[in-house]
Structure formats: structure tokens, C-alpha cells
Backbone as a chain_set.jsonl record, in Angstrom:
{"seq": "XXXXXXXXXXXXXXXXXXXXXXXXXXXXXXXXXXXXXXXXXXXXXXXXXXXXXXXXXXXXXXXXXXXXXXXXXXXXXXXXXXXXXXXXXXXXXXXXXXXXXXXXXXXXXXXXXXX", "coords": {"N": [[117.809, 55.801, 35.559], [118.639, 57.374, 32.912], [119.525, 56.899, 30.144], [119.106, 54.074, 29.444], [116.259, 54.077, 29.514], [115.674, 55.478, 27.399], [116.358, 54.331, 25.118], [114.871, 51.946, 25.285], [112.385, 53.342, 25.286], [112.756, 54.045, 22.368], [113.24, 51.457, 21.193], [110.732, 50.239, 22.103], [108.778, 51.28, 20.034], [110.124, 50.807, 17.646], [111.627, 48.416, 17.234], [111.587, 44.871, 16.067], [110.862, 42.941, 17.867], [109.357, 42.483, 20.983], [109.543, 44.202, 23.707], [108.976, 43.127, 26.043], [108.654, 40.328, 26.032], [110.577, 39.321, 24.169], [109.96, 38.252, 21.868], [109.154, 38.239, 18.474], [107.125, 40.926, 17.401], [103.437, 40.85, 16.721], [102.025, 40.835, 13.482], [100.291, 42.675, 13.102], [101.103, 44.778, 14.66], [102.328, 47.792, 14.192], [105.409, 48.98, 13.03], [107.896, 51.292, 13.636], [110.222, 52.743, 11.358], [113.956, 52.666, 10.939], [114.662, 55.582, 10.351], [112.497, 56.857, 11.617], [113.439, 56.119, 14.392], [115.708, 57.812, 14.379], [114.41, 60.273, 14.352], [113.052, 59.979, 16.644], [115.449, 60.104, 18.547], [116.534, 62.401, 18.359], [114.735, 64.099, 18.663], [114.371, 63.961, 22.026], [117.062, 64.371, 22.574], [117.059, 66.951, 21.93], [115.111, 68.122, 23.524], [116.021, 67.561, 26.222], [118.56, 68.762, 25.758], [117.773, 71.322, 25.155], [115.647, 72.562, 26.553], [115.928, 71.268, 29.292], [118.591, 72.012, 29.669], [121.212, 70.405, 29.217], [122.74, 70.471, 27.095], [124.834, 69.512, 24.548], [126.717, 67.797, 25.358], [128.296, 64.301, 25.841], [126.58, 61.938, 27.842], [127.761, 61.021, 31.062], [129.587, 59.862, 34.091], [130.129, 62.511, 36.41], [133.113, 63.297, 37.062], [134.177, 65.099, 39.536], [132.194, 64.443, 41.165], [131.615, 61.442, 41.793], [128.956, 59.296, 40.826], [126.91, 60.818, 40.089], [126.073, 62.041, 37.163], [126.428, 64.011, 34.24], [125.814, 65.938, 31.141], [124.137, 65.084, 28.282], [121.654, 62.621, 28.366], [120.694, 61.224, 26.125], [122.705, 61.178, 24.341], [124.414, 59.337, 25.135], [126.612, 56.349, 25.523], [124.906, 53.884, 25.744], [122.706, 54.341, 24.407], [123.844, 55.053, 21.863], [125.018, 52.885, 21.099], [122.523, 50.944, 20.806], [121.457, 52.439, 18.945], [123.09, 51.828, 16.717], [123.018, 48.998, 16.444], [120.196, 48.739, 15.915], [120.11, 50.132, 13.404], [121.835, 48.176, 12.039], [120.243, 45.513, 12.073], [117.655, 46.556, 11.057], [118.667, 47.204, 8.317], [119.776, 44.627, 7.741], [117.235, 43.271, 7.435], [116.226, 44.263, 5.119], [115.322, 46.745, 5.12], [115.391, 49.898, 3.431], [117.482, 52.022, 4.24], [118.133, 55.603, 5.145], [120.292, 58.774, 4.924], [121.289, 61.649, 5.814], [123.686, 61.831, 4.517], [123.516, 60.459, 2.24], [122.553, 62.215, 0.437], [122.503, 63.49, -3.015], [124.454, 65.451, -5.065], [122.153, 66.803, -7.276], [119.921, 66.495, -5.658], [120.353, 67.866, -3.272], [120.195, 70.404, -4.704], [117.728, 70.585, -5.899], [116.144, 70.714, -3.336], [117.25, 73.1, -2.335], [116.214, 75.043, -4.512], [113.4, 74.452, -4.238], [113.011, 75.591, -1.763]], "CA": [[118.963, 55.564, 34.686], [117.651, 58.008, 31.711], [119.89, 56.438, 29.009], [118.179, 52.818, 29.312], [115.142, 54.893, 29.18], [115.514, 56.438, 26.243], [116.66, 53.026, 24.425], [113.559, 51.376, 25.872], [111.25, 54.184, 24.366], [112.912, 53.977, 20.913], [113.052, 50.003, 20.787], [109.418, 49.955, 21.402], [108.455, 51.521, 18.774], [110.745, 50.628, 16.445], [112.098, 47.227, 16.799], [110.664, 43.898, 15.361], [110.834, 42.284, 18.797], [108.55, 42.687, 22.067], [110.677, 44.315, 24.961], [108.505, 42.467, 27.3], [108.832, 38.999, 25.838], [111.853, 38.957, 23.423], [109.519, 37.633, 20.764], [108.745, 38.983, 17.5], [105.669, 41.668, 17.485], [102.623, 40.432, 15.615], [101.972, 41.682, 12.019], [99.094, 43.754, 13.189], [101.32, 46.055, 15.322], [102.986, 48.628, 13.398], [106.761, 49.025, 13.586], [108.47, 52.272, 12.697], [111.826, 52.526, 10.587], [115.059, 53.566, 11.499], [114.483, 57.029, 10.518], [111.81, 57.382, 12.777], [113.952, 56.086, 15.589], [116.758, 58.686, 14.402], [113.751, 61.569, 14.669], [112.907, 60.482, 18.149], [116.427, 60.431, 19.471], [116.738, 63.757, 17.952], [113.629, 65.035, 19.599], [114.714, 63.57, 23.101], [118.432, 65.148, 22.606], [116.884, 68.486, 21.689], [114.164, 68.083, 24.862], [117.119, 67.358, 27.305], [119.395, 70.053, 25.521], [117.435, 72.921, 25.199], [114.38, 72.444, 27.731], [116.577, 71.041, 30.357], [119.857, 72.707, 29.777], [121.964, 69.673, 29.513], [123.761, 70.652, 25.992], [125.433, 68.444, 23.59], [128.176, 66.883, 25.935], [127.468, 62.958, 26.241], [125.865, 61.704, 29.339], [128.941, 60.723, 31.238], [129.734, 60.203, 35.246], [131.017, 63.387, 36.953], [134.691, 62.907, 37.715], [134.378, 65.441, 40.474], [131.002, 63.832, 41.79], [130.967, 59.903, 41.735], [127.452, 58.435, 41.33], [126.451, 61.809, 39.545], [126.001, 62.457, 35.689], [126.466, 65.059, 33.532], [125.526, 65.702, 29.795], [122.689, 64.838, 27.422], [121.798, 61.049, 28.366], [120.345, 60.644, 24.469], [124.078, 61.102, 23.55], [125.22, 58.243, 25.703], [127.102, 55.196, 24.998], [123.882, 53.089, 25.491], [121.662, 54.928, 23.17], [124.473, 54.973, 20.857], [125.123, 51.161, 21.062], [121.385, 50.664, 20.609], [121.059, 52.955, 17.575], [123.694, 51.262, 15.55], [122.244, 47.491, 16.736], [118.923, 48.81, 15.183], [120.508, 50.096, 12.066], [122.236, 47.104, 11.44], [119.213, 44.66, 12.06], [116.909, 47.325, 10.121], [119.339, 46.991, 6.856], [119.641, 43.131, 7.571], [115.911, 43.084, 7.32], [115.631, 44.87, 3.905], [115.067, 48.308, 4.867], [116.089, 51.175, 2.843], [118.061, 53.337, 5.55], [118.924, 56.792, 4.15], [120.828, 59.787, 5.733], [121.796, 63.012, 5.241], [125.006, 61.945, 3.814], [123.054, 60.08, 1.12], [121.745, 63.019, -0.433], [123.388, 63.831, -3.99], [124.117, 67.197, -5.519], [120.881, 66.858, -8.005], [118.735, 66.143, -4.754], [120.471, 69.167, -2.571], [120.124, 71.693, -5.431], [116.299, 71.013, -6.009], [115.839, 71.395, -2.16], [117.48, 74.272, -2.525], [115.522, 75.577, -5.482], [112.233, 74.338, -3.697], [113.003, 76.484, -0.584]], "C": [[118.415, 55.887, 33.046], [118.446, 57.075, 30.365], [119.078, 55.031, 28.638], [116.853, 53.052, 28.911], [114.558, 54.915, 27.909], [115.461, 55.305, 24.992], [115.569, 52.403, 24.399], [112.498, 51.964, 25.118], [111.375, 53.486, 22.867], [112.807, 52.239, 20.733], [111.234, 49.567, 20.946], [108.551, 50.118, 20.726], [109.181, 51.237, 17.608], [111.439, 49.293, 16.168], [110.972, 45.696, 16.742], [110.411, 42.964, 16.862], [110.244, 42.92, 19.828], [109.496, 43.193, 23.135], [110.203, 43.519, 26.527], [108.88, 40.849, 27.11], [110.154, 38.19, 24.838], [111.116, 38.736, 22.139], [109.231, 38.493, 20.017], [107.11, 39.854, 17.586], [104.774, 40.79, 16.453], [102.608, 41.196, 14.797], [100.978, 42.773, 12.12], [99.885, 44.983, 14.24], [102.47, 46.772, 14.496], [104.521, 48.869, 14.154], [107.611, 50.202, 12.937], [110.101, 51.915, 12.256], [112.706, 53.269, 11.565], [114.914, 54.959, 11.63], [113.346, 57.564, 11.378], [112.432, 57.31, 13.867], [114.75, 57.33, 15.684], [115.772, 59.774, 15.028], [113.438, 61.263, 16.357], [114.131, 60.537, 18.896], [116.84, 61.781, 19.641], [115.701, 64.683, 18.732], [113.818, 64.93, 21.177], [115.991, 64.251, 23.557], [117.812, 66.513, 22.685], [115.964, 68.63, 23.224], [115.462, 68.498, 26.137], [117.898, 68.786, 26.948], [118.926, 71.07, 26.008], [116.504, 73.117, 26.48], [115.095, 72.189, 29.446], [118.053, 71.519, 30.64], [121.074, 71.834, 30.03], [122.836, 69.601, 28.135], [123.768, 69.701, 25.312], [126.469, 67.468, 24.009], [127.423, 65.647, 25.878], [127.631, 62.551, 27.587], [127.676, 60.61, 29.742], [128.909, 60.864, 33.221], [130.762, 61.463, 35.342], [131.915, 63.274, 37.798], [134.817, 63.829, 39.458], [133.421, 64.884, 41.681], [130.647, 62.494, 41.497], [129.685, 59.945, 42.071], [126.745, 59.68, 40.632], [126.798, 61.781, 38.279], [125.84, 63.883, 35.234], [126.574, 65.142, 32.043], [124.207, 65.309, 29.484], [122.844, 63.1, 27.506], [121.057, 60.401, 27.02], [121.36, 60.692, 23.674], [124.9, 60.03, 24.438], [125.534, 57.0, 24.97], [126.165, 54.068, 24.724], [123.105, 53.415, 24.597], [122.35, 54.886, 21.947], [124.444, 53.611, 20.408], [123.835, 50.767, 20.567], [120.872, 51.292, 18.902], [121.872, 51.835, 16.266], [123.403, 49.589, 15.609], [121.128, 47.894, 15.675], [119.23, 49.197, 13.917], [120.755, 48.714, 11.43], [121.007, 46.026, 11.297], [118.01, 45.292, 11.105], [117.395, 46.682, 8.563], [119.342, 45.52, 6.65], [118.436, 42.793, 7.148], [115.066, 43.536, 5.931], [115.457, 46.166, 3.852], [115.883, 49.162, 4.196], [116.314, 51.85, 3.976], [118.768, 54.521, 4.895], [119.314, 57.587, 5.228], [121.017, 60.891, 5.159], [123.186, 62.97, 3.915], [124.786, 61.197, 2.538], [122.667, 60.87, -0.143], [122.559, 63.549, -1.591], [123.198, 65.289, -4.495], [122.745, 67.818, -6.17], [119.747, 67.421, -6.8], [118.826, 67.602, -4.044], [120.064, 70.356, -3.49], [118.426, 71.669, -5.562], [115.638, 71.149, -4.658], [116.465, 72.699, -1.855], [116.471, 75.415, -2.977], [113.95, 75.786, -4.823], [112.05, 75.357, -2.393], [113.191, 77.627, -0.992]], "O": [[117.964, 55.084, 32.229], [117.64, 56.565, 29.587], [118.464, 54.959, 27.574], [116.306, 52.347, 28.063], [113.468, 54.559, 27.46], [114.659, 55.393, 24.062], [115.151, 52.237, 23.253], [111.764, 51.293, 24.393], [110.58, 52.73, 22.31], [112.021, 51.934, 19.836], [110.609, 48.833, 20.18], [107.574, 49.375, 20.633], [108.664, 51.515, 16.526], [111.812, 49.024, 15.026], [109.869, 45.578, 17.274], [109.501, 42.149, 16.707], [110.496, 44.125, 19.806], [110.36, 42.368, 23.431], [110.781, 43.39, 27.606], [109.369, 40.223, 28.05], [110.523, 37.017, 24.796], [111.773, 39.1, 21.164], [108.99, 39.607, 20.482], [106.079, 39.232, 17.84], [105.273, 40.146, 15.531], [103.075, 42.314, 15.012], [100.885, 43.669, 11.281], [99.261, 45.999, 14.544], [103.495, 46.148, 14.222], [104.768, 48.928, 15.359], [107.996, 50.076, 11.775], [110.883, 51.082, 12.714], [112.481, 54.048, 12.492], [114.996, 55.548, 12.707], [113.373, 58.725, 11.784], [112.247, 58.265, 14.62], [114.698, 57.992, 16.721], [116.107, 60.251, 16.112], [113.561, 62.146, 17.206], [113.999, 61.042, 20.011], [117.338, 62.286, 20.648], [115.922, 65.767, 19.271], [113.376, 65.926, 21.75], [116.093, 64.675, 24.708], [118.153, 67.203, 23.646], [116.431, 69.452, 24.011], [115.628, 69.568, 26.724], [117.864, 69.757, 27.704], [119.341, 71.706, 26.977], [116.831, 73.926, 27.348], [114.799, 72.8, 30.472], [118.585, 71.394, 31.743], [121.928, 72.209, 30.832], [123.641, 68.673, 28.056], [122.814, 68.924, 25.323], [126.979, 66.585, 23.321], [126.192, 65.655, 25.86], [128.599, 62.766, 28.316], [128.373, 59.882, 29.034], [128.305, 61.815, 33.718], [131.814, 61.577, 34.714], [131.767, 63.168, 39.016], [135.416, 63.316, 40.403], [133.755, 64.865, 42.866], [129.545, 62.249, 41.005], [129.2, 60.389, 43.111], [125.547, 59.397, 40.631], [127.975, 61.464, 38.106], [125.192, 64.745, 35.828], [127.442, 64.415, 31.559], [123.294, 65.214, 30.304], [123.726, 62.421, 26.98], [120.884, 59.186, 26.923], [121.26, 60.378, 22.488], [126.124, 60.011, 24.308], [124.897, 56.616, 23.989], [126.355, 53.324, 23.763], [122.78, 52.495, 23.848], [121.687, 54.705, 20.925], [123.856, 53.273, 19.381], [124.023, 50.02, 19.606], [120.188, 50.753, 18.032], [121.369, 51.288, 15.285], [123.668, 48.991, 14.567], [121.186, 47.35, 14.572], [118.58, 48.575, 13.077], [120.078, 48.213, 10.532], [120.853, 45.682, 10.125], [117.414, 44.486, 10.391], [116.734, 45.927, 7.851], [118.979, 45.072, 5.563], [118.463, 41.862, 6.343], [113.883, 43.345, 5.647], [115.419, 46.787, 2.79], [117.096, 49.143, 4.403], [115.387, 52.255, 4.678], [119.798, 54.423, 4.227], [118.894, 57.347, 6.36], [120.887, 61.031, 3.943], [123.486, 63.67, 2.948], [125.701, 61.203, 1.714], [122.505, 60.47, -1.296], [123.514, 64.199, -1.166], [122.23, 66.044, -4.406], [122.258, 68.901, -5.846], [118.982, 68.38, -6.9], [117.899, 68.412, -4.066], [119.566, 71.325, -2.916], [117.835, 72.723, -5.327], [114.535, 71.695, -4.688], [115.961, 73.328, -0.925], [116.018, 76.339, -2.301], [113.354, 76.863, -4.824], [110.946, 75.829, -2.123], [113.229, 78.567, -0.198]]}, "num_chains": 1, "name": "protein.A"}
């Protein structure tokens, strides 16, 4: 069940709660940001899409062969729902979550000039 393993991998690194106990992690355990979670998902999407040839189609059961799945497991509903949940919890906890949509025109121009 690849989508659950992907969500658990991201959860282990980025969630405030321990995946085994459900309790908050000790303060000594570093917790990655939502931006790191996005990068982790992008990396695994690339791995499954390019290296394993699964492309960019969402993970779903093959209608011709029930019980078999097609598509990229990191683009499944399970992983998408977890990412939305993580985003909400990180924002609620006070983390500043940024996205490509948050880049304004002056910042984009500065990036273009820099490169």
C-alpha cells in the first residue's frame, strides 16, 4: 500500500506527533516544516514518475484489472489529504507556509535578474 507508506514517511519527519504513540514528539526531536514535506512529496513523485515510469497520473485502481493499481502513488487521494491536513495544522501552529503562488512580481523579477 504505497500511498500509506508515503504519507507515513512524510508524517514521521514533519508531524508534531509521533506516528507510533500519537503523542507529541519531545522538543529534542527536530520537526521538518511544511515546505520540507512538499519537497519530500515532490522527490518521491519524481522517483515514481521518472525512474519507475509511473508518470503523473493519480494513483487509482485499474478498471480493467480490479485489485491492481495504476498511476503515481504519491499523487493518491491518501497522500493529498494528508498534505492538506498537515498544512492546516502547521498554519494553526503558527508556521509561515509559503508557496509559489505567494511570490509577487518584484521577487520574481529579482529571481530572474539573479539567474
